[in-house]
N, CA, C and O atoms as CSV, one atom per row, in Angstrom:
chain,resi,resn,atom,element,x,y,z
A,1,MET,N,N,6.567,-6.596,16.821
A,1,MET,CA,C,5.408,-6.827,15.992
A,1,MET,C,C,4.177,-6.873,16.891
A,1,MET,O,O,4.178,-7.508,17.945
A,2,LEU,N,N,3.152,-6.201,16.457
A,2,LEU,CA,C,1.878,-6.184,17.185
A,2,LEU,C,C,0.796,-6.824,16.320
A,2,LEU,O,O,0.728,-6.574,15.117
A,3,TYR,N,N,-0.033,-7.633,16.924
A,3,TYR,CA,C,-1.136,-8.272,16.212
A,3,TYR,C,C,-2.390,-7.420,16.341
A,3,TYR,O,O,-2.776,-7.034,17.445
A,4,HIS,N,N,-3.027,-7.126,15.206
A,4,HIS,CA,C,-4.227,-6.297,15.210
A,4,HIS,C,C,-5.346,-6.949,16.027
A,4,HIS,O,O,-6.114,-6.261,16.700
A,5,ALA,N,N,-5.430,-8.253,15.963
A,5,ALA,CA,C,-6.483,-8.969,16.699
A,5,ALA,C,C,-6.351,-8.783,18.214
A,5,ALA,O,O,-7.329,-8.934,18.946
A,6,HIS,N,N,-5.147,-8.455,18.682
A,6,HIS,CA,C,-4.915,-8.278,20.120
A,6,HIS,C,C,-5.031,-6.822,20.568
A,6,HIS,O,O,-4.879,-6.526,21.753
A,7,LEU,N,N,-5.298,-5.916,19.635
A,7,LEU,CA,C,-5.365,-4.489,19.960
A,7,LEU,C,C,-6.790,-3.962,19.901
A,7,LEU,O,O,-7.570,-4.334,19.024
A,8,GLU,N,N,-7.107,-3.108,20.828
A,8,GLU,CA,C,-8.364,-2.365,20.766
A,8,GLU,C,C,-8.138,-1.211,19.786
A,8,GLU,O,O,-6.998,-0.818,19.541
A,9,ASP,N,N,-9.224,-0.671,19.229
A,9,ASP,CA,C,-9.095,0.426,18.266
A,9,ASP,C,C,-8.395,1.640,18.869
A,9,ASP,O,O,-7.594,2.292,18.199
A,10,CYS,N,N,-8.694,1.945,20.125
A,10,CYS,CA,C,-8.066,3.104,20.764
A,10,CYS,C,C,-6.559,2.893,20.943
A,10,CYS,O,O,-5.784,3.844,20.840
A,11,GLU,N,N,-6.142,1.648,21.212
A,11,GLU,CA,C,-4.716,1.333,21.338
A,11,GLU,C,C,-4.011,1.483,19.988
A,11,GLU,O,O,-2.874,1.950,19.917
A,12,LEU,N,N,-4.700,1.080,18.929
A,12,LEU,CA,C,-4.146,1.196,17.586
A,12,LEU,C,C,-3.908,2.657,17.221
A,12,LEU,O,O,-2.818,3.020,16.778
A,13,TRP,N,N,-4.921,3.491,17.408
A,13,TRP,CA,C,-4.783,4.910,17.065
A,13,TRP,C,C,-3.717,5.587,17.925
A,13,TRP,O,O,-2.985,6.451,17.444
A,14,LYS,N,N,-3.633,5.202,19.169
A,14,LYS,CA,C,-2.611,5.758,20.059
A,14,LYS,C,C,-1.215,5.365,19.583
A,14,LYS,O,O,-0.306,6.195,19.592
A,15,GLY,N,N,-1.033,4.111,19.166
A,15,GLY,CA,C,0.245,3.645,18.651
A,15,GLY,C,C,0.662,4.370,17.384
A,15,GLY,O,O,1.836,4.692,17.203
A,16,ILE,N,N,-0.301,4.627,16.509
A,16,ILE,CA,C,-0.010,5.356,15.274
A,16,ILE,C,C,0.369,6.796,15.596
A,16,ILE,O,O,1.332,7.330,15.045
A,17,LYS,N,N,-0.378,7.409,16.476
A,17,LYS,CA,C,-0.118,8.804,16.850
A,17,LYS,C,C,1.250,8.958,17.515
A,17,LYS,O,O,1.943,9.949,17.283
A,18,GLN,N,N,1.636,7.994,18.330
A,18,GLN,CA,C,2.924,8.040,19.034
A,18,GLN,C,C,4.060,7.478,18.173
A,18,GLN,O,O,5.189,7.346,18.646
A,19,GLN,N,N,3.770,7.149,16.925
A,19,GLN,CA,C,4.740,6.618,15.962
A,19,GLN,C,C,5.357,5.293,16.402
A,19,GLN,O,O,6.502,4.991,16.066
A,20,LYS,N,N,4.596,4.514,17.149
A,20,LYS,CA,C,5.013,3.159,17.501
A,20,LYS,C,C,4.550,2.172,16.431
A,20,LYS,O,O,5.006,1.030,16.385
A,21,ILE,N,N,3.632,2.633,15.568
A,21,ILE,CA,C,3.125,1.826,14.465
A,21,ILE,C,C,3.265,2.660,13.194
A,21,ILE,O,O,2.680,3.738,13.083
A,22,ALA,N,N,4.046,2.154,12.232
A,22,ALA,CA,C,4.245,2.885,10.984
A,22,ALA,C,C,3.944,2.031,9.749
A,22,ALA,O,O,3.696,2.565,8.668
A,23,TYR,N,N,3.966,0.716,9.909
A,23,TYR,CA,C,3.748,-0.200,8.791
A,23,TYR,C,C,2.814,-1.316,9.222
A,23,TYR,O,O,2.755,-1.689,10.394
A,24,ALA,N,N,2.078,-1.843,8.236
A,24,ALA,CA,C,1.189,-2.968,8.490
A,24,ALA,C,C,1.604,-4.128,7.594
A,24,ALA,O,O,2.164,-3.927,6.517
A,25,GLY,N,N,1.325,-5.331,8.050
A,25,GLY,CA,C,1.676,-6.504,7.259
A,25,GLY,C,C,0.617,-7.581,7.332
A,25,GLY,O,O,-0.267,-7.555,8.188
A,26,HIS,N,N,0.721,-8.524,6.423
A,26,HIS,CA,C,-0.173,-9.675,6.387
A,26,HIS,C,C,0.615,-10.860,6.931
A,26,HIS,O,O,1.603,-11.277,6.326
A,27,LYS,N,N,0.191,-11.399,8.059
A,27,LYS,CA,C,0.998,-12.411,8.744
A,27,LYS,C,C,1.107,-13.725,7.979
A,27,LYS,O,O,2.103,-14.432,8.135
A,28,LYS,N,N,0.127,-14.074,7.166
A,28,LYS,CA,C,0.198,-15.325,6.416
A,28,LYS,C,C,1.002,-15.177,5.126
A,28,LYS,O,O,1.751,-16.080,4.755
A,29,LEU,N,N,0.852,-14.048,4.445
A,29,LEU,CA,C,1.551,-13.824,3.183
A,29,LEU,C,C,2.955,-13.252,3.381
A,29,LEU,O,O,3.767,-13.252,2.457
A,30,LYS,N,N,3.235,-12.764,4.593
A,30,LYS,CA,C,4.539,-12.184,4.933
A,30,LYS,C,C,4.869,-10.981,4.035
A,30,LYS,O,O,5.975,-10.875,3.506
A,31,ILE,N,N,3.884,-10.072,3.872
A,31,ILE,CA,C,4.051,-8.848,3.093
A,31,ILE,C,C,3.774,-7.675,4.022
A,31,ILE,O,O,2.847,-7.731,4.830
A,32,TYR,N,N,4.577,-6.604,3.915
A,32,TYR,CA,C,4.312,-5.408,4.702
A,32,TYR,C,C,4.246,-4.192,3.793
A,32,TYR,O,O,4.821,-4.188,2.705
A,33,GLY,N,N,3.542,-3.158,4.244
A,33,GLY,CA,C,3.413,-1.931,3.469
A,33,GLY,C,C,3.004,-0.769,4.351
A,33,GLY,O,O,2.957,-0.880,5.576
A,34,SER,N,N,2.708,0.346,3.704
A,34,SER,CA,C,2.319,1.548,4.440
A,34,SER,C,C,0.908,1.388,5.004
A,34,SER,O,O,0.145,0.527,4.566
A,35,LEU,N,N,0.583,2.214,5.964
A,35,LEU,CA,C,-0.746,2.150,6.572
A,35,LEU,C,C,-1.831,2.652,5.622
A,35,LEU,O,O,-3.012,2.376,5.831
A,36,LYS,N,N,-1.440,3.388,4.580
A,36,LYS,CA,C,-2.402,3.957,3.636
A,36,LYS,C,C,-2.637,3.069,2.419
A,36,LYS,O,O,-3.428,3.426,1.545
A,37,CYS,N,N,-1.979,1.941,2.345
A,37,CYS,CA,C,-2.066,1.051,1.183
A,37,CYS,C,C,-3.485,0.500,1.026
A,37,CYS,O,O,-4.082,0.007,1.984
A,38,ALA,N,N,-4.010,0.591,-0.186
A,38,ALA,CA,C,-5.362,0.091,-0.459
A,38,ALA,C,C,-5.426,-1.426,-0.267
A,38,ALA,O,O,-6.433,-1.947,0.213
A,39,SER,N,N,-4.367,-2.131,-0.637
A,39,SER,CA,C,-4.346,-3.588,-0.456
A,39,SER,C,C,-4.379,-3.949,1.023
A,39,SER,O,O,-5.081,-4.873,1.432
A,40,GLY,N,N,-3.617,-3.217,1.811
A,40,GLY,CA,C,-3.553,-3.473,3.238
A,40,GLY,C,C,-4.862,-3.191,3.958
A,40,GLY,O,O,-5.187,-3.845,4.949
A,41,LYS,N,N,-5.606,-2.225,3.463
A,41,LYS,CA,C,-6.881,-1.883,4.096
A,41,LYS,C,C,-7.929,-2.967,3.903
A,41,LYS,O,O,-8.922,-3.010,4.630
A,42,ARG,N,N,-7.713,-3.848,2.924
A,42,ARG,CA,C,-8.678,-4.927,2.664
A,42,ARG,C,C,-8.402,-6.178,3.493
A,42,ARG,O,O,-9.186,-7.127,3.460
A,43,MET,N,N,-7.306,-6.188,4.229
A,43,MET,CA,C,-6.951,-7.363,5.039
A,43,MET,C,C,-7.947,-7.601,6.157
A,43,MET,O,O,-8.548,-6.669,6.690
A,44,LYS,N,N,-8.106,-8.857,6.496
A,44,LYS,CA,C,-8.902,-9.183,7.673
A,44,LYS,C,C,-8.099,-8.834,8.913
A,44,LYS,O,O,-6.872,-8.937,8.922
A,45,ARG,N,N,-8.790,-8.426,9.940
A,45,ARG,CA,C,-8.148,-8.024,11.195
A,45,ARG,C,C,-7.249,-9.127,11.767
A,45,ARG,O,O,-6.166,-8.840,12.278
A,46,GLU,N,N,-7.693,-10.377,11.684
A,46,GLU,CA,C,-6.916,-11.469,12.273
A,46,GLU,C,C,-5.623,-11.759,11.504
A,46,GLU,O,O,-4.734,-12.429,12.030
A,47,ASN,N,N,-5.505,-11.266,10.273
A,47,ASN,CA,C,-4.295,-11.473,9.479
A,47,ASN,C,C,-3.325,-10.288,9.542
A,47,ASN,O,O,-2.191,-10.402,9.077
A,48,ARG,N,N,-3.746,-9.167,10.101
A,48,ARG,CA,C,-2.945,-7.941,10.082
A,48,ARG,C,C,-2.026,-7.845,11.297
A,48,ARG,O,O,-2.420,-8.115,12.432
A,49,VAL,N,N,-0.782,-7.450,11.012
A,49,VAL,CA,C,0.210,-7.183,12.053
A,49,VAL,C,C,0.796,-5.805,11.802
A,49,VAL,O,O,0.705,-5.273,10.696
A,50,PHE,N,N,1.403,-5.228,12.840
A,50,PHE,CA,C,1.963,-3.886,12.717
A,50,PHE,C,C,3.433,-3.872,13.116
A,50,PHE,O,O,3.874,-4.648,13.963
A,51,PHE,N,N,4.180,-2.966,12.482
A,51,PHE,CA,C,5.604,-2.815,12.741
A,51,PHE,C,C,5.937,-1.347,12.962
A,51,PHE,O,O,5.242,-0.461,12.465
A,52,LYS,N,N,6.997,-1.101,13.704
A,52,LYS,CA,C,7.462,0.267,13.928
A,52,LYS,C,C,8.350,0.722,12.776
A,52,LYS,O,O,8.294,1.882,12.366
A,53,THR,N,N,9.172,-0.189,12.251
A,53,THR,CA,C,10.107,0.168,11.183
A,53,THR,C,C,10.096,-0.888,10.075
A,53,THR,O,O,9.652,-2.020,10.267
A,54,GLU,N,N,10.597,-0.476,8.913
A,54,GLU,CA,C,10.760,-1.420,7.810
A,54,GLU,C,C,11.777,-2.486,8.185
A,54,GLU,O,O,11.625,-3.655,7.830
A,55,LYS,N,N,12.805,-2.078,8.900
A,55,LYS,CA,C,13.864,-2.994,9.308
A,55,LYS,C,C,13.290,-4.128,10.167
A,55,LYS,O,O,13.674,-5.288,10.013
A,56,GLU,N,N,12.378,-3.785,11.059
A,56,GLU,CA,C,11.739,-4.792,11.911
A,56,GLU,C,C,10.967,-5.800,11.062
A,56,GLU,O,O,11.081,-7.009,11.264
A,57,ALA,N,N,10.182,-5.293,10.111
A,57,ALA,CA,C,9.390,-6.174,9.249
A,57,ALA,C,C,10.302,-7.077,8.420
A,57,ALA,O,O,10.067,-8.281,8.319
A,58,PHE,N,N,11.331,-6.495,7.835
A,58,PHE,CA,C,12.250,-7.261,6.990
A,58,PHE,C,C,12.989,-8.328,7.796
A,58,PHE,O,O,13.191,-9.445,7.320
A,59,SER,N,N,13.387,-7.979,9.011
A,59,SER,CA,C,14.115,-8.935,9.850
A,59,SER,C,C,13.242,-10.121,10.267
A,59,SER,O,O,13.762,-11.189,10.591
A,60,LEU,N,N,11.938,-9.941,10.262
A,60,LEU,CA,C,11.010,-11.019,10.614
A,60,LEU,C,C,10.563,-11.815,9.386
A,60,LEU,O,O,9.672,-12.661,9.475
A,61,GLY,N,N,11.191,-11.537,8.238
A,61,GLY,CA,C,10.912,-12.319,7.040
A,61,GLY,C,C,9.813,-11.787,6.148
A,61,GLY,O,O,9.357,-12.500,5.254
A,62,TYR,N,N,9.373,-10.564,6.356
A,62,TYR,CA,C,8.338,-9.960,5.524
A,62,TYR,C,C,8.982,-9.257,4.332
A,62,TYR,O,O,10.103,-8.757,4.431
A,63,ARG,N,N,8.267,-9.218,3.200
A,63,ARG,CA,C,8.764,-8.525,2.017
A,63,ARG,C,C,7.920,-7.270,1.772
A,63,ARG,O,O,6.780,-7.186,2.230
A,64,PRO,N,N,8.485,-6.293,1.045
A,64,PRO,CA,C,7.731,-5.066,0.769
A,64,PRO,C,C,6.541,-5.320,-0.167
A,64,PRO,O,O,6.574,-6.221,-1.005
A,65,CYS,N,N,5.512,-4.521,-0.007
A,65,CYS,CA,C,4.323,-4.574,-0.853
A,65,CYS,C,C,4.659,-4.031,-2.241
A,65,CYS,O,O,5.336,-3.009,-2.360
A,66,GLY,N,N,4.197,-4.700,-3.276
A,66,GLY,CA,C,4.442,-4.262,-4.644
A,66,GLY,C,C,3.592,-3.076,-5.064
A,66,GLY,O,O,3.878,-2.455,-6.087
A,67,HIS,N,N,2.554,-2.742,-4.304
A,67,HIS,CA,C,1.672,-1.627,-4.650
A,67,HIS,C,C,2.130,-0.315,-4.027
A,67,HIS,O,O,2.327,0.667,-4.742
A,68,CYS,N,N,2.298,-0.281,-2.741
A,68,CYS,CA,C,2.582,0.980,-2.052
A,68,CYS,C,C,4.072,1.217,-1.821
A,68,CYS,O,O,4.473,2.330,-1.479
A,69,MET,N,N,4.889,0.196,-2.003
A,69,MET,CA,C,6.329,0.330,-1.766
A,69,MET,C,C,7.098,-0.193,-2.981
A,69,MET,O,O,7.947,-1.078,-2.864
A,70,ARG,N,N,6.788,0.365,-4.135
A,70,ARG,CA,C,7.324,-0.137,-5.401
A,70,ARG,C,C,8.852,-0.164,-5.453
A,70,ARG,O,O,9.431,-1.135,-5.939
A,71,ILE,N,N,9.505,0.871,-4.966
A,71,ILE,CA,C,10.969,0.940,-5.023
A,71,ILE,C,C,11.591,-0.136,-4.139
A,71,ILE,O,O,12.498,-0.847,-4.570
A,72,ALA,N,N,11.106,-0.257,-2.903
A,72,ALA,CA,C,11.628,-1.275,-1.989
A,72,ALA,C,C,11.325,-2.676,-2.512
A,72,ALA,O,O,12.141,-3.587,-2.369
A,73,TYR,N,N,10.148,-2.847,-3.118
A,73,TYR,CA,C,9.775,-4.142,-3.681
A,73,TYR,C,C,10.702,-4.516,-4.835
A,73,TYR,O,O,11.164,-5.654,-4.923
A,74,LYS,N,N,10.976,-3.545,-5.730
A,74,LYS,CA,C,11.861,-3.809,-6.861
A,74,LYS,C,C,13.258,-4.180,-6.377
A,74,LYS,O,O,13.877,-5.097,-6.916
A,75,LYS,N,N,13.753,-3.482,-5.374
A,75,LYS,CA,C,15.071,-3.794,-4.819
A,75,LYS,C,C,15.082,-5.217,-4.238
A,75,LYS,O,O,16.010,-5.987,-4.485
A,76,TRP,N,N,14.049,-5.553,-3.470
A,76,TRP,CA,C,13.938,-6.886,-2.879
A,76,TRP,C,C,13.893,-7.955,-3.975
A,76,TRP,O,O,14.579,-8.973,-3.883
A,77,LYS,N,N,13.083,-7.718,-5.011
A,77,LYS,CA,C,12.926,-8.693,-6.086
A,77,LYS,C,C,14.226,-8.858,-6.873
A,77,LYS,O,O,14.604,-9.980,-7.210
A,78,ASP,N,N,14.912,-7.755,-7.169
A,78,ASP,CA,C,16.185,-7.829,-7.890
A,78,ASP,C,C,17.218,-8.633,-7.112
A,78,ASP,O,O,17.960,-9.423,-7.696
A,79,GLU,N,N,17.270,-8.438,-5.799
A,79,GLU,CA,C,18.196,-9.202,-4.958
A,79,GLU,C,C,17.837,-10.688,-4.966
A,79,GLU,O,O,18.725,-11.541,-4.978
A,80,LEU,N,N,16.563,-10.995,-4.960
A,80,LEU,CA,C,16.095,-12.378,-4.990
A,80,LEU,C,C,16.499,-13.055,-6.303
A,80,LEU,O,O,16.931,-14.208,-6.308
A,81,VAL,N,N,16.352,-12.327,-7.415
A,81,VAL,CA,C,16.722,-12.868,-8.725
A,81,VAL,C,C,18.229,-13.103,-8.792
A,81,VAL,O,O,18.681,-14.127,-9.305
A,82,LEU,N,N,19.006,-12.148,-8.270
A,82,LEU,CA,C,20.464,-12.311,-8.259
A,82,LEU,C,C,20.889,-13.533,-7.459
A,82,LEU,O,O,21.785,-14.269,-7.871
A,83,GLN,N,N,20.257,-13.744,-6.336
A,83,GLN,CA,C,20.595,-14.890,-5.482
A,83,GLN,C,C,20.270,-16.213,-6.186
A,83,GLN,O,O,20.995,-17.195,-6.028
A,84,SER,N,N,19.193,-16.236,-6.953
A,84,SER,CA,C,18.806,-17.470,-7.624
A,84,SER,C,C,19.739,-17.794,-8.796
A,84,SER,O,O,19.843,-18.954,-9.195
A,85,LYS,N,N,20.411,-16.791,-9.346
A,85,LYS,CA,C,21.318,-16.997,-10.479
A,85,LYS,C,C,22.709,-17.424,-10.040
A,85,LYS,O,O,23.479,-17.935,-10.853
A,86,ARG,N,N,23.045,-17.229,-8.781
A,86,ARG,CA,C,24.369,-17.612,-8.277
A,86,ARG,C,C,24.453,-19.126,-8.176
A,86,ARG,O,O,23.494,-19.788,-7.779
A,87,PRO,N,N,25.626,-19.673,-8.545
A,87,PRO,CA,C,25.787,-21.138,-8.465
A,87,PRO,C,C,25.905,-21.655,-7.051
A,87,PRO,O,O,26.044,-22.860,-6.844
């Protein structure tokens, strides 16, 4: 995980170009999504983090964005509902 506040703009673009950065997340809300997500673009720099893979974000406790990752979000939510119904 990379923190946007710790990166210079040139480092960020280089990471994206080299495919070291593929997803962005909100560190306080624990949500991740695509780099093109309109919701993600509104985040403050100090709250934004970056991930190389979805697996990395998920393993760190982040959930998929409901706007740009609808299928992954629905799967995550369905699993959460199933877990809450188990005795």
